[in-house]
C-alpha positions as CSV (number, residue, x, y, z in Angstrom):
1,M,0.0,0.0,0.0
2,A,1.4,3.4,-1.0
3,K,1.2,6.5,1.1
4,Y,0.4,9.8,-0.6
5,Q,0.4,13.4,0.8
6,M,-3.1,14.8,0.3
7,Y,-3.8,18.5,0.8
8,F,-7.5,19.4,1.1
9,D,-9.0,22.8,0.4
10,T,-11.3,22.9,3.5
11,V,-13.5,25.7,5.0
12,R,-10.8,26.1,7.7
13,G,-8.0,26.4,5.1
14,E,-5.6,23.9,3.6
15,T,-5.4,20.6,5.6
16,K,-2.8,17.9,5.0
17,Y,-3.3,14.2,5.6
18,N,-1.2,11.2,4.6
19,V,-3.4,8.7,2.9
20,D,-2.7,5.0,2.1
21,I,-4.0,3.9,-1.3
22,D,-3.4,0.4,-2.9
23,E,-1.6,0.6,-6.2
24,D,-4.5,-1.0,-8.0
25,E,-7.3,1.1,-6.4
26,N,-8.7,4.1,-8.2
27,L,-10.1,7.4,-6.8
28,N,-13.7,6.3,-7.6
29,V,-13.3,3.6,-5.0
30,V,-11.3,5.4,-2.2
31,L,-12.1,9.1,-2.4
32,D,-15.6,8.9,-0.8
33,E,-14.1,7.0,2.1
34,I,-11.2,9.5,2.4
35,L,-13.7,12.5,2.4
36,F,-15.9,10.7,5.0
37,D,-12.8,10.3,7.3
38,L,-12.0,14.0,6.7
39,R,-15.6,15.0,7.7
40,E,-15.3,12.8,10.8
41,R,-12.3,14.8,11.8
42,G,-14.3,18.0,11.5
43,D,-13.0,19.1,8.1
44,V,-15.2,19.8,5.1
45,L,-14.2,20.7,1.5
46,Q,-14.8,24.3,0.6
47,G,-17.5,24.8,-2.0
48,D,-20.5,22.9,-3.2
49,G,-19.1,21.3,-6.4
50,E,-17.7,18.0,-7.3
51,P,-14.3,16.9,-5.8
52,E,-11.3,17.3,-8.1
53,V,-7.8,15.8,-7.4
54,N,-4.8,17.5,-8.9
55,W,-1.2,16.3,-9.2
56,N,1.5,18.3,-11.0
57,N,-1.1,20.9,-12.1
58,Q,-3.2,18.3,-13.9
59,S,-6.6,16.9,-12.9
60,L,-6.5,13.1,-12.2
61,D,-8.8,10.6,-13.8
62,F,-10.8,9.0,-11.0
63,S,-11.2,5.7,-13.0
64,L,-7.5,4.9,-13.3
65,P,-5.1,3.8,-10.5
66,L,-2.7,6.5,-9.5
67,P,0.5,4.7,-10.7
68,K,-1.0,4.4,-14.2
69,Q,-1.3,8.2,-14.2
70,G,2.4,8.6,-13.3
71,V,1.7,9.4,-9.6
72,R,4.3,7.9,-7.2
73,P,4.2,7.1,-3.5
74,N,4.7,10.2,-1.4
75,D,3.7,12.5,-4.2
76,V,1.5,15.5,-3.3
77,L,-2.1,15.4,-4.4
78,R,-4.4,18.5,-4.0
79,V,-8.1,18.0,-3.4
80,S,-10.6,20.8,-4.0
81,T,-14.1,21.2,-5.5
82,I,-15.0,22.4,-8.9
83,S,-18.3,24.1,-9.5
84,T,-20.7,22.6,-11.9
85,N,-22.6,25.0,-14.1
86,G,-26.2,24.3,-14.3
């Protein structure tokens, strides 16, 4: 299991957590659980949009495992929300 540094854009400011994600798991599977744990600790993402995860200034594909997108253990991932127009 690989450990990643995740920075969350929360209503209280930027919050860092180290998160373990298996190399074959994708964000579709694990992000809801990670965000649930974040809320249990009293942190909520800022904004009302859909979550977005960025690495090296690019938005990650939630359906692909992180290593298949070039992300390595200990890399920094930034989680925020994107507004949906509608």
